[in-house]
GUTI-581874 format. One record per residue: residue number from 1; residue in three letters; y, z, x of N, C-alpha, C, O in turn. Coordinates in steps of 0.05 Angstrom, whole numbers, plus 5000, padded with zeros to 4 digits. Atoms other than C-alpha are relative to their C-alpha. Example, Ala and Ser with C-alpha at 12.3 -4.5 7.8 and 13.67 -1.06 7.14 Angstrom:
! residues 2
+-----+-----+---------+------+--------+----------+-------+---------+---------+------+--------+---------+------+--------+
|   i |  aa | n.north | n.up | n.east | ca.north | ca.up | ca.east | c.north | c.up | c.east | o.north | o.up | o.east |
+-----+-----+---------+------+--------+----------+-------+---------+---------+------+--------+---------+------+--------+
|   1 | ALA |    4976 | 5000 |   5018 |     4910 |  5156 |    5246 |    5024 | 5000 |   5018 |    5024 | 5013 |   5039 |
|   2 | SER |    4976 | 4999 |   4984 |     4979 |  5143 |    5273 |    5022 | 5014 |   4985 |    5044 | 5018 |   4995 |
+-----+-----+---------+------+--------+----------+-------+---------+---------+------+--------+---------+------+--------+
This chain:
! residues 71
+-----+-----+---------+------+--------+----------+-------+---------+---------+------+--------+---------+------+--------+
|   i |  aa | n.north | n.up | n.east | ca.north | ca.up | ca.east | c.north | c.up | c.east | o.north | o.up | o.east |
+-----+-----+---------+------+--------+----------+-------+---------+---------+------+--------+---------+------+--------+
|   1 | UNK |    4992 | 5022 |   5018 |     4919 |  4950 |    5124 |    5015 | 4978 |   5016 |    5034 | 4984 |   5030 |
|   2 | UNK |    4987 | 5023 |   4986 |     4937 |  4881 |    5152 |    5003 | 5005 |   5030 |    5024 | 4997 |   5041 |
|   3 | UNK |    4998 | 4993 |   4971 |     4922 |  4905 |    5223 |    5006 | 4976 |   5017 |    5019 | 4979 |   5038 |
|   4 | UNK |    4997 | 5024 |   4984 |     4921 |  4834 |    5249 |    5028 | 4987 |   4997 |    5033 | 4967 |   5010 |
|   5 | UNK |    4974 | 5012 |   5006 |     4991 |  4820 |    5223 |    5023 | 5020 |   5005 |    5043 | 5020 |   4990 |
|   6 | UNK |    4981 | 4979 |   4995 |     5030 |  4878 |    5253 |    5028 | 4990 |   5004 |    5048 | 5001 |   4993 |
|   7 | UNK |    4973 | 5010 |   4994 |     5088 |  4837 |    5280 |    5013 | 4989 |   4974 |    5037 | 4993 |   4969 |
|   8 | UNK |    4989 | 5011 |   5025 |     5096 |  4800 |    5214 |    5008 | 5022 |   4981 |    5029 | 5020 |   4967 |
|   9 | UNK |    4993 | 4978 |   5018 |     5095 |  4865 |    5175 |    5026 | 5014 |   5009 |    5043 | 5020 |   4993 |
|  10 | UNK |    4976 | 4987 |   4990 |     5147 |  4897 |    5220 |    5025 | 4983 |   4994 |    5046 | 4994 |   4987 |
|  11 | UNK |    4977 | 5018 |   5006 |     5193 |  4836 |    5211 |    5007 | 5002 |   4970 |    5030 | 5004 |   4963 |
|  12 | UNK |    4995 | 4999 |   5029 |     5184 |  4838 |    5135 |    5012 | 5027 |   4992 |    5029 | 5028 |   4975 |
|  13 | UNK |    4989 | 4974 |   5007 |     5198 |  4913 |    5133 |    5030 | 5002 |   5007 |    5045 | 5016 |   4993 |
|  14 | UNK |    4971 | 5000 |   4993 |     5265 |  4901 |    5168 |    5016 | 4981 |   4983 |    5040 | 4987 |   4977 |
|  15 | UNK |    4985 | 5020 |   5014 |     5284 |  4840 |    5128 |    4998 | 5000 |   4969 |    5014 | 4988 |   4955 |
|  16 | UNK |    5006 | 5002 |   5029 |     5255 |  4851 |    5058 |    4998 | 5028 |   4988 |    4979 | 5043 |   4993 |
|  17 | UNK |    5000 | 4973 |   5012 |     5273 |  4914 |    5019 |    4977 | 5005 |   4981 |    4966 | 5027 |   4980 |
|  18 | UNK |    5022 | 4997 |   5019 |     5220 |  4901 |    4966 |    4974 | 5005 |   5016 |    4958 | 5022 |   5008 |
|  19 | UNK |    5024 | 4996 |   4983 |     5166 |  4895 |    5020 |    4999 | 5028 |   5011 |    4978 | 5042 |   5009 |
|  20 | UNK |    4998 | 4973 |   4989 |     5189 |  4960 |    5052 |    4994 | 5021 |   4979 |    4979 | 5040 |   4983 |
|  21 | UNK |    5005 | 4981 |   5022 |     5190 |  4997 |    4985 |    4971 | 5000 |   4992 |    4959 | 5022 |   4989 |
|  22 | UNK |    5028 | 5002 |   5008 |     5121 |  4972 |    4966 |    4982 | 5011 |   5022 |    4962 | 5024 |   5016 |
|  23 | UNK |    5015 | 4990 |   4978 |     5094 |  4986 |    5035 |    5000 | 5031 |   5001 |    4979 | 5044 |   5004 |
|  24 | UNK |    4998 | 4971 |   5000 |     5119 |  5058 |    5033 |    4985 | 5012 |   4977 |    4972 | 5033 |   4980 |
|  25 | UNK |    5015 | 4991 |   5024 |     5090 |  5067 |    4963 |    4970 | 4999 |   5006 |    4955 | 5017 |   4999 |
|  26 | UNK |    5028 | 5003 |   4993 |     5023 |  5041 |    4988 |    4991 | 5021 |   5019 |    4969 | 5033 |   5016 |
|  27 | UNK |    5007 | 4979 |   4981 |     5023 |  5090 |    5046 |    4998 | 5027 |   4986 |    4980 | 5042 |   4992 |
|  28 | UNK |    5001 | 4975 |   5015 |     5039 |  5147 |    4999 |    4975 | 5002 |   4983 |    4961 | 5023 |   4983 |
|  29 | UNK |    5024 | 5001 |   5016 |     4983 |  5127 |    4952 |    4975 | 5004 |   5017 |    4956 | 5017 |   5009 |
|  30 | UNK |    5023 | 4998 |   4982 |     4935 |  5120 |    5010 |    4995 | 5029 |   5008 |    4972 | 5038 |   5008 |
|  31 | UNK |    5002 | 4971 |   4993 |     4949 |  5192 |    5032 |    4990 | 5016 |   4977 |    4973 | 5034 |   4981 |
|  32 | UNK |    5009 | 4984 |   5023 |     4940 |  5219 |    4962 |    4971 | 4994 |   4993 |    4956 | 5013 |   4986 |
|  33 | UNK |    5028 | 5008 |   5005 |     4875 |  5180 |    4951 |    4981 | 5013 |   5020 |    4961 | 5025 |   5013 |
|  34 | UNK |    5017 | 4988 |   4979 |     4847 |  5204 |    5018 |    4998 | 5030 |   4996 |    4976 | 5041 |   4998 |
|  35 | UNK |    5001 | 4971 |   5005 |     4866 |  5276 |    5003 |    4982 | 5007 |   4977 |    4968 | 5027 |   4978 |
|  36 | UNK |    5017 | 4994 |   5023 |     4832 |  5273 |    4936 |    4971 | 4995 |   5007 |    4953 | 5011 |   4998 |
|  37 | UNK |    5028 | 5007 |   4993 |     4769 |  5241 |    4965 |    4988 | 5021 |   5019 |    4964 | 5027 |   5017 |
|  38 | UNK |    5011 | 4980 |   4981 |     4762 |  5293 |    5021 |    5001 | 5028 |   4989 |    4990 | 5047 |   5001 |
|  39 | UNK |    5000 | 4974 |   5014 |     4776 |  5350 |    4973 |    5024 | 5018 |   5007 |    5025 | 5041 |   4997 |
|  40 | UNK |    4977 | 4983 |   4993 |     4842 |  5376 |    5002 |    5020 | 5000 |   4977 |    5037 | 5018 |   4976 |
|  41 | UNK |    4983 | 5001 |   5023 |     4878 |  5356 |    4938 |    4984 | 4990 |   4976 |    4987 | 4967 |   4968 |
|  42 | UNK |    5017 | 5009 |   5022 |     4827 |  5354 |    4882 |    5016 | 4990 |   4976 |    5037 | 5000 |   4969 |
|  43 | UNK |    4988 | 5010 |   5024 |     4843 |  5314 |    4820 |    4978 | 4988 |   4982 |    4955 | 4983 |   4991 |
|  44 | UNK |    5019 | 5011 |   5019 |     4808 |  5287 |    4758 |    4993 | 4971 |   5008 |    5009 | 4957 |   5021 |
|  45 | UNK |    5009 | 5027 |   4994 |     4768 |  5223 |    4766 |    5018 | 4978 |   4988 |    5024 | 4958 |   5002 |
|  46 | UNK |    4982 | 5020 |   5013 |     4813 |  5186 |    4717 |    5026 | 4997 |   5016 |    5035 | 4975 |   5020 |
|  47 | UNK |    4975 | 5001 |   4984 |     4875 |  5204 |    4757 |    4996 | 4987 |   5027 |    5012 | 4971 |   5035 |
|  48 | UNK |    5006 | 5013 |   4975 |     4842 |  5184 |    4822 |    4996 | 4970 |   4997 |    5006 | 4955 |   5013 |
|  49 | UNK |    5004 | 5029 |   5005 |     4821 |  5117 |    4793 |    5026 | 4986 |   4995 |    5030 | 4963 |   5004 |
|  50 | UNK |    4973 | 5011 |   5005 |     4892 |  5105 |    4769 |    5015 | 4996 |   5026 |    5028 | 4976 |   5031 |
|  51 | UNK |    4987 | 5002 |   4974 |     4918 |  5119 |    4839 |    4989 | 4976 |   5016 |    5003 | 4961 |   5029 |
|  52 | UNK |    5013 | 5022 |   4985 |     4867 |  5071 |    4869 |    5009 | 4973 |   4989 |    5013 | 4954 |   5004 |
|  53 | UNK |    4991 | 5026 |   5012 |     4888 |  5016 |    4820 |    5029 | 4994 |   5009 |    5035 | 4971 |   5015 |
|  54 | UNK |    4973 | 5005 |   4992 |     4961 |  5026 |    4837 |    5002 | 4993 |   5029 |    5018 | 4976 |   5037 |
|  55 | UNK |    5001 | 5006 |   4972 |     4945 |  5025 |    4911 |    4991 | 4971 |   5005 |    5003 | 4957 |   5021 |
|  56 | UNK |    5009 | 5027 |   4998 |     4907 |  4960 |    4903 |    5022 | 4980 |   4990 |    5026 | 4959 |   5003 |
|  57 | UNK |    4978 | 5017 |   5009 |     4965 |  4930 |    4863 |    5021 | 4998 |   5022 |    5031 | 4976 |   5027 |
|  58 | UNK |    4981 | 5001 |   4978 |     5012 |  4949 |    4920 |    4991 | 4982 |   5022 |    5006 | 4967 |   5033 |
|  59 | UNK |    5011 | 5017 |   4979 |     4966 |  4917 |    4971 |    5002 | 4971 |   4993 |    5009 | 4954 |   5009 |
|  60 | UNK |    4998 | 5028 |   5009 |     4963 |  4853 |    4930 |    5029 | 4990 |   5001 |    5033 | 4967 |   5009 |
|  61 | UNK |    4972 | 5009 |   4999 |     5039 |  4851 |    4924 |    5009 | 4995 |   5029 |    5023 | 4976 |   5035 |
|  62 | UNK |    4993 | 5004 |   4972 |     5046 |  4860 |    4999 |    4988 | 4974 |   5011 |    5002 | 4959 |   5025 |
|  63 | UNK |    5013 | 5025 |   4991 |     4997 |  4803 |    5011 |    5015 | 4976 |   4989 |    5018 | 4956 |   5003 |
|  64 | UNK |    4985 | 5022 |   5012 |     5036 |  4758 |    4963 |    5026 | 4995 |   5015 |    5034 | 4973 |   5020 |
|  65 | UNK |    4975 | 5002 |   4986 |     5101 |  4773 |    4998 |    4996 | 4988 |   5028 |    5011 | 4970 |   5037 |
|  66 | UNK |    5007 | 5011 |   4973 |     5069 |  4759 |    5066 |    4994 | 4970 |   4998 |    5003 | 4954 |   5014 |
|  67 | UNK |    5007 | 5028 |   5003 |     5040 |  4693 |    5041 |    5025 | 4983 |   4994 |    5028 | 4961 |   5005 |
|  68 | UNK |    4976 | 5015 |   5007 |     5107 |  4672 |    5011 |    5018 | 4997 |   5025 |    5032 | 4977 |   5027 |
|  69 | UNK |    4982 | 5001 |   4976 |     5143 |  4688 |    5077 |    4990 | 4979 |   5020 |    5006 | 4969 |   5036 |
|  70 | UNK |    5011 | 5020 |   4981 |     5096 |  4640 |    5114 |    5006 | 4972 |   4991 |    5005 | 4953 |   5007 |
|  71 | UNK |    4995 | 5027 |   5011 |     5114 |  4582 |    5068 |    5027 | 4989 |   5008 |    5034 | 4967 |   5000 |
+-----+-----+---------+------+--------+----------+-------+---------+---------+------+--------+---------+------+--------+
């Protein structure tokens, strides 16, 4: 996620508590989604879809914070 903006992300993680919190949540959700998809942590489709939606929301929030920091 945001591989081309690593320096910017590291700076935001140090300076913005909300960014860090949302980033950590996104990482947690990514691990859970991946585990469900590969079968190491099976879950219902509805639950998996909800996790994916929350992960996407987190990614969108991170992108908004990054955009705002550039302004």
